[in-house]
N, C-alpha and C positions, 0 to 999 in steps of 0.2 A: 469723300468719294472721291476715285480716278479713273482714267480714260487711258489707255493703251493705245498705243498705236502699233499693230503687229504687221510690220511687211509678207509674211505667213502665217497664217495659223489655217492648225488644222482641228476641226468640232466633234473630232467623232465619223465623218461620211466624208465630209470632201473638205478636201485644202483649197481656200481663199487666200488672193494675194490683200495685199490694204489692207487692215477692216482695227476700227475700231471696239474695242472691250468695256465697256465703262460697271465697275466694281465697286459694288459699298457692302461694309460690313458681312465681310466675308466671300458674299458669293456674289454671283455672275448677276447685272440687271439686266444688259440688253452687250448685243454684239452687232452693228451694220457697215457697209460699206462707207471705209472713212471717206470716200470719194459726195458720197450720198449724206454724210454724217452732221449732223449741226456740234458734233458735240466738238470741245480745242484738247489737243494732245497733252498730258502732263508728262506722261512717259512712251518713252519713245524704243521698242524692241526688234530690233536690227537680227533677224532670223527667222528659225518657226519656230509658231508659238505652238504649242503644244497642249494636251490635258497631261497631269501631273502621273508619275509609273508606279503602279501598286504593286508592289511587291508579297506573295500570301505566302512567302518560304524564308525565314530574315532568322539564322544562327543566332548572326551577333556582325557587331560591326564597332571602328571606332575603337580595337583594341579590350570589346569587352563581349564576353558571349554570354545568352542570357543563362544559359545551362549552371554557369561558376559563380550569379548573379542577377539576381532577383527584386528587383527592383527598380524605382520610376527614377532614377539617378540614371543607372544602366540601359533604360531604353530613351530616354534621352541620351546621352552617349552613341546609340544601337542608330537610332534616328537620325542625327546631325552626320554620325557614321557615311548616310546614306543618302542624302537631302540634295550633296554635294554632284552624286550622279542622276537625282530627277526623281530619287524613291520619292514622293509626297505622303502615300499613306503604306501599311505594314502592316504584319502578323506578325511580329517578335513570336520565332518556333522554340520552344522546350523542346530539347529532345529525348529519349526514353531518358525517366528517372522516376525517382522514390515517390512516391504521395504524398511525404510532405514537401518537396520539389516542385510540384504541382500545384498546391495550396499555396505557395510563398509568389510564384508565375504567377497565378492568376487575380493574388492579393495586388499587385503586384500595378500587372493590365488594372486594375478595379481604380487603381488610385488617379494612373495614368490617365485613366477615363473624369472623374469625377474636375482632374483641374485641367483640362481639355486639353493635357499633348497633343503638340500639330505632328500628326499623320499616323499615333494609331490610334489601330480602328477595331482591336479584336484581339486574338492568339491562337495556337497554334501548335496543337498533342500532337507531334510526330512519335506517335506510338503512346502508351509503352505496352500496348495489346501488337505484337507484331511475330515473326514469323524468325526464330532465330537458325534457321538456315538462307536467310537476305538480313538478318540483319546489317550489315555496312560494317559503321563505326558504333551506333547503339551500344548501351552495355551488355550483357548479357544478361545479369543477373536481377538488373530489372527488369527485364519484359517480363510479362505477366497474363496469366488470365483476369479478366475486366472483375471488378469487382463493384460494389455497392457505394466504397468511398470517395473509388476513381471516375463513375457516375455521376455522383454527389457535384463532381467541380469541376468537368465541363457543362454539365448542365447551367451550370450561374447563369445569371439572369442579370448582372451585373458583368457584367468584363465582354461586352460586345458582340462583334461575329465571331462564334468559335469555328472554325479550320480544327480535324481531327484524322488522322489518320490509321487508320488500321490495316491488318494485315485477315481479310475476310473467314479464313479456315479454320481463323482466331476468337471470332466475334458470331455470336449470335443472328440467326438474322434480327429475329425478335428485339432481340436489343440494336439491331441495327439502324432499326423503321423506330423507334422508340425513340435513338436517341436525334433523328431525322424532324419526327414529328415535335422535338423540343427546342428545334433550331438550329444545332447545328449538320452542320456541312461534312459529311461523311466521306472525302478520299482514302483511298486502295491502295497500299503499296506496301514494303515490303514483309513480298507474302510470296510464295509457290503456291500459292493453289490455285484450281485447274481453273476448267474455265467455267463450267459448269457452277460451282461455288462464287467467279466472281458474277454471273450473270444473276444467281438470288439474290447476291450484295446489292445486285442493280435493281433491281424488282424490290427492292426492298426501301430503295432511296438513299445508296450512296450515288452519286454522280459529279463523282474526280476519281483523277488518278497524281497519285504522289511520284515526283521527278521520273514524269515514263522515260522508258527503256532501264530503270537505273533499278538494281533491288528487288525484280520481278520475274514470276515464273517466266519462260520463255513461249516463243514461237516458233514450231515445227514441226511436219508436216500432219500429223496425227497429235500433235498433242499444243492447240493452240494458245491455251495459257492465259496472259492476265495480257498482254499487249497488245494478244489477239482481241479482241472485246476492247481494249480499250481504241483499238485503230477502228473499229469496225460501229460503235455501238450508239448511233447516235444522240442516247438521253446524256449523257455525259460529257464534258470539262477532260482537260489534262496538264501537269506542268510539265515544264520543257524549261531541262537548265542549255542553256548551249549557250556554255566557253567553248564548244569542241574537243573538251575532255571527257568530259562524260557520256555524250552522245555523240559515235560518227557525223558526220555534215548529213548523206546521205537519209541518214537516220533520220535527220531532222527535215528535213523533205520532206521523206514522207511522212512522216507527221501533220506538215503543214496541207501534203496532198489529200492526208486520207482524215484528217478530222476539220483541219478549216479553222481561219482564224476568230472565229466567232467564239469557235470552245477551245482550240488550245490556249496557253497563258504562257507568258514568259519570267521565271521565277529564276532566283539565284544562290538557292540556296546555302548563303555566304556561313563566315564564318567570321572572326573577329578582326580575322587582318584586313576587311576592307573599310575602308577612307582613314586610314591609320600610317604606320611606318611598320610595325608588327613583320617579324619573319618567321617565329616561332613559337608555338602556343603548347602547353600541356594537356593531355586531351588520355585521362585515364591514366597510363601505364605506360604511354606511349610520347610527344610532341608527334606537334600538325606541324608541317614544315612548307611554308612557301617558297617557291622556285618559279619564275618565271610569273605563268598567271595561271599555277599550279597550287593545290593544295595535296599534299601526299600526308602517310603516317611513315615512321621507319620503316617498312619494309618492303616500302615504293606502293601501296593503293590509296588512291583516291580517298581523304577524306572534307568531306562536302566543296566548299568553293572557295576563291576573291573574285568572283561575277561582282559587278554589280548591271542597275540595270540598261545601263544609259549606255555597258557595250554589249549586252543582251539583245536590241535591240541594233546593232550596229553586226554582227557577227549574223543575225536571219535575216536582216538586210541582204545584206553582202549574198552571203549568201541561195537566198530568195532571188536575185537580180542579176546571178551573174547568168551574161548571157541571151539577157534576155532583151526586145525592144525598149527605150527610152519613154516612149507613151501608157505601155506597160509597168513600169519602175516606179512610176506613181504612183498604182497601185499596191502594188506592194511593199513601199512602203508605208500607205496607209496603214495595208495591217499589218506592219513589224509595229507598230507606231502602238493600234488598236489593242494588240498582244499583249501590253506592257501595262496596260487603261483599261482599259472597255469592258473587256471580253474578262479578267480576274472581279471589276465592281461588279462586272451580271453575275458569276457563280458567288461571287458573296453578299451580295443581296446589295450593295452596297449604292442607296438607290442615286443616290445626289452627284455621286461621283463617276469622273470615268473619260466622262464628252466635257467639252467647253461650250451650253450652250444657260441660253438663259433659266436661271432656275437651281442653278446645279451651285457646287460649295467653286470657288474660283482656286482651285489647285490647279497650279501651273506650272508650265515649264520653257525655258527658252531655248532651241537649240542650233547651232552654227550649221555651215555647212555639213561636217564631217560627219554628223548629230551626237557630236560632244555638246553636253551639256554647259550655257556658258550662267544659267540661273534658275531659283525654285521661289517659286510662292505657294502658301501653305495656308487658307482662306485666307483670302486674299493679301499676308502678310511677308514680306523677303526672307526668306530662310537660306540661302543660299547661292554662291556666288557670284558676279555683279555685271550692273544692267549697263553693256556696250556704248550707248549711246547717252545714258541718265539719263537728266531730265532733258524736255525737248517742251517749250512755252511757245510754236507755231500757232 
């Protein structure tokens, strides 16, 4: 059992000063004001302590792309590449690929869960039942009609939480409803569907949108498209890639204003480049090249991101707090942190994650003043970074 003294602690609702957090066997046992607590401090955390970040769209990291290596070892490398940036839970994401690759990906996640690999909560199948016209970097040859073989994989009960991105024009509503009834979280994306088709999918149980604004039917005066449904339907949440390349800053603000922090989630859509020095990665018949903080194919089109969750939080907070009074900035920081923790936890039904409260899993991070991650813990175990003040026996 350890007692941490947090100079600041965000519990998911409020920011508190000088708090004791008692952790035992991977769980938060109690949180109390250090001024009133009878406990002796074991470790002092000089900064802001928050729930760890939850990223539901992680294609790769640490030099590994999940589509190219579906093994527990690969998942460990991806997780390690992101943990240094505050991600304590993720859904490794398989981009559109063959049924055989889907099976191997599911098996890797099953093995990771069986050995209690830190941070792996399930899997995100992004495709293969998408729109060819909105495929992005997804392989056109693998985009296909949903089959019983595909359904058998995504409805497995031994692979944790399952998120599946589909284009609603290519998947019948009865199948969407069946997926939802079997526990799959259905997200809409890579789609050119009209608004009526989108709403029918939501009626059937789809309740998320994948990387809002990107690879989806646009918003015009007489054709509202997928974007309009995402911004107006209160039954759904949405992921947002806040790297300021995928989505213009004004659209990031628009999404926040329309959807709100309880349903808008920050995601990275990260490729293998995150958490390592990689500059170029081969993809199909091209290369994904990192230039600054942007990834592009040879033709200059975007190809996933090299965004990490800490940078996503920083970017979103900077956008929202620009020109805002100081007392309001505190609320906006809380919102930015929740969009990376509590909100994705709620969407995926991760009931013991996303907040720092007694009974929850002890997944937490230490942030400095500029919101850079200093250290990360999963189930109470220190997994990345350094504790600035180390052990303190006062």
